[in-house]
N, C-alpha and C positions, 0 to 999 in steps of 0.2 A: 447910643448903639445904632448901627446901620444894618438893616436886613434887606437883602435882595431876594425878590421872589420870581420864580418862573412858573407859569401856568401852562399846562399841556392842552392838547386839543379838546379833550372832553370838558375842560373848564371853560372853553371858548365856544362850545357847540351852538349856543343860541343866546338870545337876550337874557333869559332867565339865569343861565349859568354865569354870564358876565356880571349880572347884578350880584350874584353870590360872591364873585371875585371882588367886586367893589366893596361889599360889606366886610370881607376878610381884611382888605387893605385898610379900610377906615377904622377897623377895630384895634389897630396897633399902629401908632404914629411912627414906630421905628421901621415899618415896611415902606421904604422910600422909593425904590427903583424896581421896575417890573419888566420882565421879558415874557412875551406871549407867543404861543404857537398859532398855527392856522386852525380854524374851526374843525373839530373832529365829528364823529358820528353822533347824531341826536338819538338814534334808536338802532336796533340791530341791523336792519336792511339798508340803512342810510349809507351815503358815500362821503368820505372825508374830502374836504375842499382841496387838499393837496393832490389827491388822486384825480379829481376833476380837472385840476390844472395840468397834470401830466397828459390827460386826454386832450385838453385844449392845445397843448404843444403839438401833439400828433395831428390834430386838425389843421393847425397853422402850417405845419410842415407839408401837408398834403395839398391844401387849398390856398394858403397864404392869408386866410382870414380866420378869426375866432368864430367858432360855430356853436352848436347846441350845448357843449360842455361848459363853455364860458358863460353862456346864458344862465346855466344852473348856478355857477359861481356867483353871478350878479344877483340872482334871486336869493341866495343864502345871505349875502351881505345886506341886501335891501331888507330882508326879514329881520336880521339882527338889529339894524338901525331903527326900524319901526318899533320893535319890542323895547328898545332903550329910549324911545322918544327923541331920537336924533333926526336931523334933516336927512332927506334922501341923499345917498352917496352916488347918485347916478352919474354926475359929472366926473367924479374921481374914478368910477368903474369904467366909464367910456374912455377916459384918457389912459387908464391902465391897459385896456384892451388894445388901443392903438400902439402902445409901447411893446406889448407882447408880439404884435404883428411885425413891428420894426425889428425887434431884437432877434426873433426866431431862435431863441435859446432855451433849452430845457431848464437850465438853472434859473434863468431870469423868470421864466413863467412859473415854475414851482415856488419860487420865493414870494410871489405876490400874495399868497394866502396869509403869510405872516405880516407882510407889509400892510395889506388892507385891514387886517384885524387890529394891528397896533394903532393904525390911524383912528379907527372907530373907538377903541378902548381909551386912547388918550383924549379924544373928544368927550367921551362920556365922563371920564374922571376929571376933566378940566386941568390936565397936566401936560407938559411939553412932550412932543414926539421927537425922538432922535433916531434917524435912519441908520440901521446897522451897516449899510453900504459905506457910510461916511467914516466909520470908526473901526470896523472889523476888517483887517487886511490879511491877504495871503501872499506868500512868497512865490517866485516864479515856478517852483516845483510843487505848488499846490498845498503847502503846509501853512498852518496859522503863523503869522508873523507876530509872535507874542509881545515883544517889547514895544513895537510900534502900535499894536492894537490897544494895549493897556494904556499907553500914553495918550492916544487919541481919544479913547473912551473917557478917561479921567478929565481931559481938557473939555470935552463936549458937555460933561455933566457939571463942571465947575460952576457954582452959583445957582444950580438948579436943585431946589429942595426935593423935587420928585420928578420922575420921568418914566416914559414907556418906550421900550425898544422892541422891534420884531426879532424873533429868533431865527435860526436855521441858515442864515446867509451872511455874506460880507462881500468884499470886492477883491477880485483877483489882481495879479500884477499887470494884467492887460487892461485894467480899468473896467472890466465887465463883472456883473454880479456872479458870484460863485457860492454854491451851497455846500454845507458840510455833508459828509457821506453818511454818518450815522449819529443818532442822538443829537441832531443839530441844535434844537432849541435848548437842550440841557447844556451843551457846550456854550451857547450864547449866554445863558444865565451864569455859568461859572466864570466866563470872561468878565462879565459885568461885575460880579462879586469881587473878583480879583482886582479889577481896575479901580474900584472905589474903596478898597480895603474894608470890605464888609466884615462884620462880626459874625454873621450867620447867613448862609445861603439856604433859603427855603425852596424846595422843589415840590410844587403842588400838582397832584395827579388825582386819579380816581380810586386809589387804594391807600390804606392807612399804614404805609411803610412796608418793610420786608416781613415775611413770615418765615418761621423756622423750617418749613417744608412746602412743597407745591400743594396748594389746596385741591388740585385736581386728583392728587394721589392720596393725601392725608386729610381726613375730615377735620375742619376747624383747627389748623395748626396754630401754635402759639405765636404771638407777635414778637418781633425782635426789637427791644428797646434801644439797644446801642450796638453799633458795629464800628470796627476800626476800618480804615481804608484798605488795609491788607486783607481783612476778612471779606470786605466788599469785592475786592479783586477776585478772590477765590470763588465766592458764591456766584457772582455775575458771570464769570467765565464758564461756570458749570451750569448755567441756564436760569439763574434767578434774575428775571428780566425787568424788575421794577426800575432799575437805574443801572446803566452800563458804566463800569468803572472808568473806561477810557473817556467818557463824555464829560467828566468833571476834573480833568487833570489840572486846569488852572487853579482851582481852589485847593486841590490836593497838594500841589507844589507849595502853595502859600499857607497850608495848614489851617484853612478856614473850614469850620465844621459845616456839615450839611444836614438839614432835617427834611425828611420825606413826610409830606402832609397830604391829607385828603380834603379836596375842595368841598366834597359833599358831606364830610363829617369833620368839620374844622376843630371840634373839641377833642378829637383823638390826639394822643401825644405823638404818634408816628414813630419813625426810626431816626435816631441821631447817629450820624456818621462822623467819626472824629479821627485825628491823627493818632498813631500808636502812643505817642507821648502823653496824650490826654485820655487814653482809654481807661475805663474803670471796670475792674473785674466784677461781674454781676453775681458770681457765685455758681453759675452754671458752666459746666465744663465744655459743652458743645453749644455753639451759637446758632448754627444752622446746618441744614442738609440740602444738597442740590445735586442734580445729575443730568446726564444726557445719554441718549441712545445712539446706536448705529456707528460703532467704531470697528475698525479692523486691526487685529494685533498680529504682527509678524514676529515670531519667536525664533531666535537663532541660538544654536548651541555649538560650542567649539572648545575642545580641550585646550587648556592653557591660554584662553582668550585674553586674560589679564596681562599676559606677558607679550602679546603680539601688538607691536606698535602700529598704529594706523588702522586697526580693525574698524572702529566706529567711524572714522573719517571716510573709509571706503564705502560704507553703507550710506552715510549721509550724502556723499557725493552723488550716489544714484538718485536719491530723493530730490536733491537739488536740480539735477538735470531734467527731472520731470516736473519741477516746480511744485513739489509736494512738501508741506510742512508736517511735522509730527507734533503730537500732543504731549506724550510722555515717553521716557525711555527707562523703564524699570530694568535693573540688571542684577545678576549674581556673579559669582566668580568665573563661571564658564557659560553663562547665558545672558542674553540681552533681548529685550522685547521693544518693538517700535509700535506705538499706539497712534493710529492715523484715522482721520475722519473717513468713513467708508465712501462717502460721495466723492471725496477728493481723489481717491485711489482706485475707485471701482472699475473704471474703463481701462486701466493700465496695470492692474494687479499682477497678472501673469508676466507681463513684460518686466515689471519692476523686480519681481522675485527672481526671474532668470538673470537679470543683471546683477542682483545682489549675490547670487550663487557664484557667478563668474568673477566678481570683484573681491568678495570677502572669503569665499570658499569655506563656508561653515560645515561642520560635521553633519548637521541636520537643520532643517527649516520647517516650521509648521505655521499655518495661517489659521487664525480664528476669526470668523465673521460674526456679525450680529452681537457685538459686545456693548454693554452699557457701562458707563463710568458713573460712580457715585462718590461725592466728596462729603466728608464729615469735617466741619470747620469750626474752629474756636480757639481763642487764646488760652482758655482755661484748660485745654487738653494737656499742655506741657507741665502744668502744675498738679495734675490729678493722676494718681496712681491707678493703673488697671484699665485705662480707657481702651486700649487695643483689645484686651481680653474681653471686655464687655461688648465691644463692637462685633468681634468675630463669634462670640457666643450667641449673640442675638441673631446674626446671619445664619449660623448653623441651626439654631432652633427653628428658623423659618424654612429649613430644608433647602437652602441655597448653597450652591458650590461657587466659591470665589475663584475666578480665573486669573486674577491679577491683583497685586498689591503695590501701591506706590506711596511712600511717605516722604514728604519734603523735609529738608534739613531745618526749615523754619519751625517745625513742630506745631503748626497751627492747622494742619489738615492731614487727613489720611484718605487716600483714594483707592477704591476697590473696583474691580471689573467683574461684572456678572453677565450672564446671557440676557439679551433684550427681554426675553419672555419672563424673566424673574426680576425685572427692574422694579415694578411697583411693589411686589412682595418685599423686596429688600428695603426699599425706602420706608415702608410702613413698619417693618421690624426694627430698623435702626431708630426711627422716631419714637416708637413705643419704649425702647430701652432708655433713651436719654431725655425724653420729655414727658412721658406718662409715668415715669418713676422719679423718685426724689434723688437728686445727686447727693452723694455722701460728701 
């Protein structure tokens, strides 16, 4: 069995945490290949190495030379090396500084946190270092060149029992270092797992997997033992930010399971994320609850809307001209609502509404601001009678007025819209209904 492990910034913060990582890897011989992030915060007021490197780029852009920010980067890596009993990386850090000054690239500079960290970790573990620049490739339009990347990665690791790779970056079509835009090291770990045909991709972080609700809203929410990729997509989209679903598309496509693990509590089971074909019903109807605030809803009403060809198209054309995407479009026989992120439409709301009136000529239009969306997600919902009744009874008992309802045809989620001010109350009421009571 082959396991690929990715360790986040908190797992790389200092020598003590790197030793934890080494112990985790040594405890299981199936953990063969490792992707590391740049060192994160050691304490609350600390600064992540990646942030220091972006400051370094700004200094180089202004003066042509690495300045105080890069000195702090050097101090961090010197400290890690000392704590691990490794030789001083002064020469490597000096050469990296000269490269940063030559390249004058934000992507190159930001990537050096992962590069330097992987160099130190590979030295400490005594296993080969493989530079992501040599194996992770992007197309001219900036997208991951999957087939080429998987082939190059597999070839680079052939004959290597173990290896360490830096996350977050690869090489663009122009031959220069390019970073991923979001979830960079998570993507790198997923790429590595796909390339070597891993049986499991372990994503190590500072939490023990997903929780059934936001712990900032619900006290001690239940852990989620298992998620399908579809459930992950719904929950992460609605704000559950342990792992973004888009960051693991290589393993999702190959149906490689992912386990979220806690570096600081390695004995915890964590959350297992699996393809729908391997999902096992846990007996609980609802898997998790997630939500986000600050949406704007544009409600249109028009008699015989369903018979009017092109009505929706004309509204969407207005949004397209303003480069505005929508989140949901709940509809009735003569009504249609467009749910839009308030930040995206805030500066042009009046203009957009005027153009919609002119293009679609609705009988009436109403705008609701400060709306929060809450998603109740779970494969068990479709096999459980009365889920909707329980959901809306719980919300009603909490004294909350539902402003919008949207249920997808997949039957794994129900989304409700409430006022921002009632968001926390609604989350707690729904959680109490489905997690503090026993499902039938």
